[in-house]
C-alpha positions as CSV (number, residue, x, y, z in Angstrom):
1,M,122.0,75.8,100.3
2,R,123.0,77.4,96.5
3,I,120.0,79.6,96.4
4,K,120.7,80.4,100.4
5,N,124.0,81.8,99.4
6,K,122.4,83.7,96.9
7,I,120.2,85.5,99.1
8,A,122.7,86.0,101.9
9,N,124.6,88.0,99.2
10,L,122.0,90.1,98.6
11,S,121.7,93.7,99.9
12,F,119.7,96.7,99.2
13,D,120.5,100.2,98.7
14,S,118.7,103.4,98.0
15,T,117.8,102.3,94.3
16,N,118.0,98.6,93.6
17,N,114.2,97.5,94.8
18,D,113.7,96.2,91.4
19,E,116.7,94.4,90.6
20,I,116.5,92.9,94.5
21,Y,112.9,91.9,93.4
22,T,113.7,90.6,89.9
23,A,116.7,88.6,91.5
24,V,114.4,86.9,94.2
25,N,111.6,85.5,91.9
26,E,114.3,84.3,89.3
27,L,115.7,82.1,92.0
28,F,112.5,80.8,92.9
29,K,111.0,80.5,89.7
30,D,108.5,77.3,89.4
31,K,109.4,76.7,92.9
32,S,106.5,75.2,95.3
33,A,105.7,77.0,98.3
34,Q,107.3,74.7,100.8
35,F,110.3,74.8,99.0
36,G,110.1,78.7,99.4
37,A,109.6,78.2,103.1
38,F,112.4,75.9,103.8
39,V,114.9,78.0,101.7
40,Y,113.9,81.3,104.1
41,T,113.6,79.1,106.9
42,L,117.1,78.2,106.4
43,A,118.4,81.8,105.4
44,I,117.5,82.6,108.9
45,E,120.8,82.2,110.0
46,D,122.4,84.5,107.8
47,M,120.0,86.8,109.0
48,E,120.8,86.6,112.5
49,K,124.5,87.5,111.5
50,L,123.5,90.4,109.9
51,Y,121.6,91.6,113.0
52,K,124.7,90.8,115.2
53,E,127.1,92.6,112.9
54,K,124.7,95.5,113.3
55,N,124.0,95.1,117.0
56,I,120.6,95.0,116.4
57,P,118.7,93.4,119.7
58,H,118.1,89.7,119.7
59,E,114.2,90.8,120.7
60,I,113.6,92.4,117.2
61,L,115.1,89.7,115.6
62,I,112.1,86.7,116.8
63,A,109.8,89.6,116.3
64,T,110.5,90.4,112.9
65,I,111.7,86.3,111.7
66,N,107.9,85.5,112.9
67,E,106.6,87.7,110.0
68,L,107.7,84.5,107.9
69,A,105.0,82.5,110.1
70,L,102.3,85.0,109.6
71,S,103.0,84.8,105.6
72,I,103.1,80.8,105.7
73,N,99.5,81.2,107.7
74,Q,98.4,83.4,105.2
75,K,99.2,81.1,102.2
76,Y,97.2,78.3,103.9
77,I,94.2,80.5,104.5
78,E,94.6,81.5,100.6
79,S,95.1,78.2,99.2
80,N,95.3,75.6,101.8
81,E,99.1,75.1,101.0
82,W,101.6,75.2,103.6
83,G,104.2,77.8,102.4
84,F,104.7,80.7,100.5
85,D,105.2,82.8,97.6
86,S,106.0,86.0,99.1
87,Y,109.7,86.1,98.2
88,S,110.1,89.2,96.9
89,W,108.4,91.0,100.5
90,L,109.8,88.9,102.9
91,I,113.6,89.4,101.3
92,H,113.3,92.7,103.0
93,H,112.8,91.0,106.6
94,L,115.8,88.6,105.8
95,R,118.2,91.0,104.4
96,G,117.7,94.2,107.2
97,K,115.5,96.4,105.0
98,M,112.2,96.1,107.3
99,F,112.3,95.2,110.9
100,R,109.0,94.5,113.2
101,L,108.8,96.8,115.9
102,G,106.1,96.4,118.7
103,R,102.6,96.4,116.7
104,L,104.0,97.8,113.1
105,V,107.0,96.7,111.1
106,F,109.0,99.4,109.8
107,E,110.9,99.6,105.9
108,I,113.6,101.7,105.2
109,A,112.8,104.5,102.3
110,Y,113.4,107.5,100.7
111,F,110.7,110.1,99.5
112,T,110.1,109.7,95.7
113,E,107.0,111.7,93.6
114,W,105.5,108.4,93.9
115,H,104.7,109.0,97.3
116,L,102.4,112.2,96.1
117,Q,99.3,112.4,93.7
118,P,100.2,115.3,90.9
119,D,99.2,119.0,91.8
120,E,98.7,117.8,95.1
121,S,99.8,120.1,98.4
122,K,102.8,118.3,99.6
123,P,104.7,117.4,103.0
124,D,107.6,119.5,104.3
125,L,109.8,116.8,102.7
126,K,112.6,116.9,99.7
127,L,113.2,114.3,97.1
128,G,115.6,111.6,98.5
129,N,115.0,112.2,102.2
130,P,115.0,109.3,104.2
131,I,111.5,107.9,105.4
132,L,110.0,104.9,107.0
133,H,107.1,103.0,105.3
134,V,104.7,101.4,108.1
135,H,103.1,98.1,107.5
136,I,100.7,96.6,109.6
137,P,101.1,92.8,110.6
138,G,97.3,91.0,110.7
139,D,98.2,89.6,113.9
140,G,96.5,91.6,116.4
141,K,94.3,94.6,117.2
142,L,95.4,98.0,115.8
143,E,94.9,99.9,118.8
144,E,96.2,103.5,119.0
145,S,98.4,103.2,121.8
146,A,100.7,100.2,120.7
147,C,100.9,102.2,117.2
148,H,102.2,105.1,119.3
149,E,104.2,102.8,121.1
150,S,105.9,101.4,117.6
151,F,106.5,104.9,116.5
152,E,108.4,106.1,119.5
153,I,110.4,102.6,119.3
154,A,111.4,103.6,115.8
155,K,112.2,107.2,116.3
156,E,115.2,105.7,118.5
157,F,115.9,102.6,116.9
158,F,116.4,103.8,113.4
159,P,119.3,106.8,114.0
160,K,120.8,105.1,116.9
161,V,121.0,101.3,116.0
162,L,121.3,102.0,112.3
163,N,122.1,105.3,111.6
164,F,119.4,105.9,109.5
165,D,118.0,109.4,110.6
166,F,114.6,109.6,108.7
167,K,112.3,112.5,108.6
168,A,108.8,111.2,108.3
169,F,106.5,108.0,108.4
170,W,104.7,107.2,105.4
171,C,102.0,104.5,104.9
172,C,99.7,103.1,102.3
173,T,97.0,100.8,103.3
174,W,93.4,99.8,102.1
175,L,92.7,100.9,105.8
176,F,92.7,104.5,104.5
177,D,89.8,103.8,102.6
178,P,87.4,107.1,102.5
179,A,84.2,105.1,102.5
180,F,85.2,103.4,105.9
181,E,84.4,106.8,107.7
182,K,80.3,106.2,106.3
183,F,79.9,103.1,108.1
184,L,82.9,102.9,111.1
185,Q,82.1,104.5,114.3
186,S,85.0,107.0,115.3
187,D,86.3,105.2,118.2
188,S,87.3,102.4,115.8
189,N,90.9,101.7,115.7
190,I,90.8,101.8,111.6
191,I,89.3,105.2,111.7
192,K,92.2,106.0,114.9
193,F,94.7,104.9,113.0
194,R,93.9,106.8,109.7
195,K,94.0,110.3,111.8
196,L,97.7,109.4,112.7
197,F,98.4,110.6,109.1
198,T,98.1,113.1,106.9
199,I,96.8,111.6,103.2
200,F,98.3,112.7,100.0
201,K,97.1,110.1,97.7
202,Y,94.2,107.4,97.0
203,F,93.8,104.7,94.0
204,E,91.4,102.1,93.6
205,Y,92.8,99.0,95.3
206,D,91.0,95.5,94.5
207,D,93.2,93.6,96.9
208,G,91.7,95.0,99.7
209,F,89.1,92.7,99.5
210,G,91.1,89.7,100.6
211,N,92.7,91.5,103.7
212,A,89.2,92.9,105.0
213,F,87.7,89.4,104.4
214,G,90.5,87.0,106.3
215,H,92.3,86.3,103.1
216,L,89.5,84.6,101.3
217,Y,88.9,85.0,97.8
218,I,86.5,87.8,97.5
219,T,86.2,90.0,94.4
220,K,83.3,92.6,93.2
221,E,81.9,89.5,91.3
222,N,81.4,87.6,94.7
223,I,81.0,89.9,97.2
224,K,77.4,89.4,97.7
225,D,78.7,86.2,99.2
226,A,81.0,87.4,101.4
227,P,80.7,87.5,105.2
228,T,79.0,90.4,106.7
229,D,79.7,89.3,110.6
230,T,81.7,92.5,111.4
231,R,80.7,96.2,110.9
232,L,83.5,96.7,108.4
233,R,82.7,93.8,106.5
234,K,78.9,94.6,106.4
235,G,79.9,98.0,105.8
236,I,82.4,97.2,102.6
237,V,79.5,94.6,101.0
238,E,76.8,97.2,101.1
239,H,79.4,99.4,99.9
240,I,80.4,97.7,96.5
241,L,76.8,96.4,96.1
242,S,75.6,100.4,96.0
243,G,78.3,101.0,93.0
244,G,81.2,102.0,95.3
245,I,84.9,101.0,94.8
246,M,87.6,100.0,97.4
247,Q,90.4,102.5,97.6
248,C,94.0,102.3,98.9
249,G,95.5,105.7,100.7
250,G,98.9,106.7,101.2
251,G,100.3,109.8,103.7
252,F,102.6,111.0,106.1
253,R,103.2,111.4,109.6
254,L,106.1,113.8,110.0
255,I,108.5,113.7,113.1
């Protein structure tokens, strides 16, 4: 209960993300994945109080809580162990900084120089402008219509319920890897999602292997043994074996 109460006292502002991450990771240092999941489950009680204080609809609470279950399942796939160790990720959900609205998850954030590559063209934003980071839960198809619906829900929810009048959506994901356009069809959900954003930066991102292959432990070293049961997976394997790299892309969608 002591750790649970410390979690309940954590609150985000525009500058203290690193402090929050450090505090949370310190609380769970040397703790098991099962212990972390147990404490975070207890913390749902405080999460519910926070939602009631802000008059956030109950269905959004339930949808956002489901992100904990997704992390537990992901941990089992990765290590055959129930629980999770993604404390600094899920604290956003528990403490009212990240919300699942339909197909997508949205995180309160602010525009910084990190969002852009040096010497790149810039979106019509100023440093410090409120934005929403867009995250993609791995529990369903990424249909374009569902994404548009989530954007519309977010445009109403954040200004009206949280008084957060944001200027743009930002998404940084392995799904924006430009190599995918070489082997995925134009009607692919991944390609359609990419076209919803204007991409402003790229960087090499090996973590994309795990996401693409269902969180199996796939690296450049064992990529030849990876499953090729979908067009995406087959394309990635061939791309890496021919000397390519995986990249993460980041881009904006202005409102």
